[in-house]
C-alpha positions in Angstrom: 10.6 -28.2 -11.6 9.5 -29.1 -8.0 11.8 -29.9 -5.2 10.7 -31.6 -1.9 14.2 -31.9 -0.4 13.3 -30.5 3.0 10.3 -30.8 5.3 8.7 -27.7 6.9 9.9 -27.0 10.4 8.2 -28.8 13.2 7.7 -25.7 15.4 5.3 -24.1 12.9 2.2 -25.6 11.4 2.5 -23.9 8.1 0.5 -26.4 6.2 -2.4 -26.1 8.7 -2.2 -22.3 8.9 -1.8 -21.5 5.2 -4.2 -24.0 3.8 -6.0 -24.2 0.4 -8.7 -21.7 1.5 -6.1 -19.2 2.7 -3.9 -19.6 -0.3 -6.8 -19.3 -2.8 -8.0 -16.1 -1.1 -4.6 -14.5 -1.4 -4.1 -15.7 -5.0 -7.6 -14.3 -6.0 -6.8 -11.0 -4.3 -3.6 -10.7 -6.3 -5.2 -11.6 -9.6 -8.1 -9.1 -9.0 -6.2 -6.2 -7.5 -2.5 -6.7 -8.0 0.1 -6.6 -5.2 -0.9 -5.2 -1.8 0.6 -1.8 -1.0 3.2 -3.3 1.2 4.5 -5.7 -1.4 4.3 -3.1 -4.1 6.5 -0.8 -2.1 8.9 -3.7 -1.3 9.8 -4.2 -5.0 9.5 -0.5 -5.9 13.2 0.2 -5.0 14.4 -2.6 -7.3 12.2 -1.4 -10.1 13.3 2.1 -9.8 17.0 1.7 -9.1 18.4 -1.4 -10.9 18.2 -2.9 -14.4 17.5 -6.5 -15.1 17.4 -9.1 -15.8 17.6 -10.3 -12.2 17.7 -13.8 -10.8 15.3 -13.7 -7.9 15.1 -15.9 -4.8 11.7 -15.4 -3.2 11.8 -16.9 0.4 8.5 -17.6 1.9 6.9 -16.8 -1.4 3.2 -17.3 -0.5 0.9 -17.2 -3.5 3.7 -15.8 -5.6 2.6 -12.3 -6.3 6.1 -10.8 -5.8 8.1 -13.0 -8.1 5.2 -13.1 -10.7 5.1 -9.4 -10.7 8.9 -9.0 -11.1 8.8 -11.4 -14.0 5.7 -9.8 -15.6 7.3 -6.3 -15.4 10.5 -7.6 -17.0 12.9 -7.0 -14.1 13.4 -10.7 -13.3 14.5 -13.3 -15.8 13.9 -16.3 -13.4 12.9 -17.0 -9.9 13.3 -19.7 -7.3 10.4 -19.7 -4.8 10.8 -21.4 -1.4 7.6 -22.0 0.5 6.6 -24.2 3.5 3.0 -24.4 2.5 2.1 -26.8 -0.4 -1.2 -24.9 -0.8 0.7 -21.7 -1.5 2.9 -23.4 -4.0 -0.1 -24.9 -5.8 -1.8 -21.4 -6.0 1.4 -19.8 -7.2 1.8 -22.4 -9.9 -1.7 -21.8 -11.2 -1.0 -18.1 -11.4 2.2 -18.7 -13.3 0.4 -20.9 -15.8 -2.2 -18.3 -16.4 0.6 -15.7 -16.9 2.7 -18.0 -19.1 5.5 -17.8 -16.6 5.6 -21.4 -15.4 8.9 -22.2 -17.1 10.7 -19.3 -15.4 10.0 -20.4 -11.8 11.4 -23.3 -9.7 9.4 -24.1 -6.6 10.9 -25.6 -3.5 8.6 -26.9 -0.8 10.1 -26.8 2.7 12.0 -24.8 5.3 14.4 -22.5 3.6 17.0 -22.8 6.4 17.2 -26.5 5.7 17.2 -26.1 1.9 19.7 -23.2 1.7 22.7 -25.5 1.1 21.2 -26.7 -2.2 19.8 -23.4 -3.4 21.9 -21.1 -5.6 22.6 -17.5 -4.8 20.5 -14.9 -6.6 20.8 -11.2 -7.6 17.9 -10.3 -5.4 16.6 -12.2 -2.3 13.2 -11.2 -1.2 11.3 -11.9 2.1 7.8 -10.4 2.2 6.2 -10.9 5.6 8.4 -13.9 6.3 10.6 -13.3 9.3 7.5 -12.6 11.4 6.5 -16.2 10.8 9.7 -17.7 12.0 11.1 -17.8 15.6 14.8 -18.2 14.7 15.7 -14.9 13.1 19.4 -15.5 12.9 19.0 -18.8 11.0 16.5 -17.6 8.5 17.8 -14.1 7.8 21.4 -15.3 7.9 20.8 -18.0 5.3 18.9 -15.5 3.2 21.5 -12.8 3.4 24.3 -15.2 2.4 22.4 -15.9 -0.9 22.0 -12.2 -1.9 24.6 -11.3 -4.5 23.2 -7.8 -4.9 20.1 -7.0 -3.0 18.2 -8.3 0.1 14.7 -6.8 0.3 12.3 -7.6 3.2 9.1 -6.5 4.9 8.6 -7.2 8.6 6.6 -5.8 11.5 7.4 -2.3 12.7 8.8 -2.2 16.2 5.9 -0.2 17.7 3.8 -0.9 20.8 0.5 -1.1 18.8 2.1 -3.5 16.3 3.3 -5.7 19.2 -0.2 -5.5 20.7 -1.9 -6.5 17.4 0.5 -9.5 16.9 0.1 -10.5 20.5 -3.6 -10.6 20.2 -3.4 -12.6 17.0 -1.2 -15.1 18.9 -3.8 -15.4 21.6 -6.4 -16.1 18.9 -4.2 -18.8 17.4 -3.8 -20.4 20.8 -7.5 -20.4 21.5 -8.0 -22.0 18.0 -5.4 -24.6 19.0 -3.1 -23.6 16.1 0.5 -24.6 16.3 1.6 -21.3 14.6 2.8 -18.0 16.1 3.9 -14.7 14.8 7.0 -12.7 16.0 8.1 -9.0 16.1 11.9 -9.3 15.9 14.1 -6.4 17.0 15.1 -4.2 14.1 18.6 -3.9 15.5 19.0 -7.7 15.1 17.8 -7.5 11.5 20.3 -4.8 10.7 23.1 -6.6 12.5 22.6 -9.9 10.6 22.5 -8.1 7.3 25.7 -6.0 8.1 27.5 -9.1 9.3 27.1 -10.5 5.8 28.4 -7.4 4.1 25.1 -5.8 3.2 24.4 -2.1 3.7 20.9 -0.5 4.1 20.1 1.6 1.0 16.4 2.1 1.5 13.8 2.1 4.3 10.2 3.1 4.6 7.0 2.0 6.3 3.6 0.9 5.1 1.0 0.4 7.8 2.1 -2.3 10.2 5.2 -3.0 8.1 8.8 -1.9 7.9 10.3 -2.2 4.4 14.0 -2.3 4.1 16.4 -2.9 1.2 20.1 -3.8 1.6 22.8 -3.9 -1.1 26.0 -5.7 -1.1 29.1 -3.4 -1.3 30.5 -3.3 -4.8 27.7 -5.3 -6.4 26.6 -2.5 -8.6 30.0 -2.0 -10.2 30.4 -5.7 -10.6 27.0 -6.2 -12.2 
């Protein structure tokens, strides 16, 4: 069931940036070709190293490819998807209906940092290309890490000069187009510090193109599962 308990943050025009055209294009690409290589690698560790069923929290869920794929492959039993773009939520709902998974997903429209207090913890919390769209890393990743009972899996920009250049040029383009949206390359050391502060340990890391893929696990969660 839908929830509109929190408004998207004022400092990012997520509705304007990720509009119906953008969301439809991403949804169509997923339905035609499956997950992008980055997203496929993001969930690969979970698929290969843990047994379900998992309760999944998909933060910044986009068109829903990640949680739909985990449900389709049988690793997830349910998902809560939090997304600041209503167009993305509509697209994800349509995919879920076509896959017969609509009853297994709860969609929350808004800023996850504002909604976190009313969202339950999950076995696996996933952020695919999310922290690069949010200026306040500590707020977003801290709230996400606190909800991860077993795993925290995320993809985010690699800390390389050519990645910074590409993201910087994209921000210039957005400014020229008068878009109130920016991207960010957050320091990897801060990402690791926030996860560690919440008791999470890195268990996997790899790269895919522009993206760093990292999975953290909560100490003792495997024996308790």
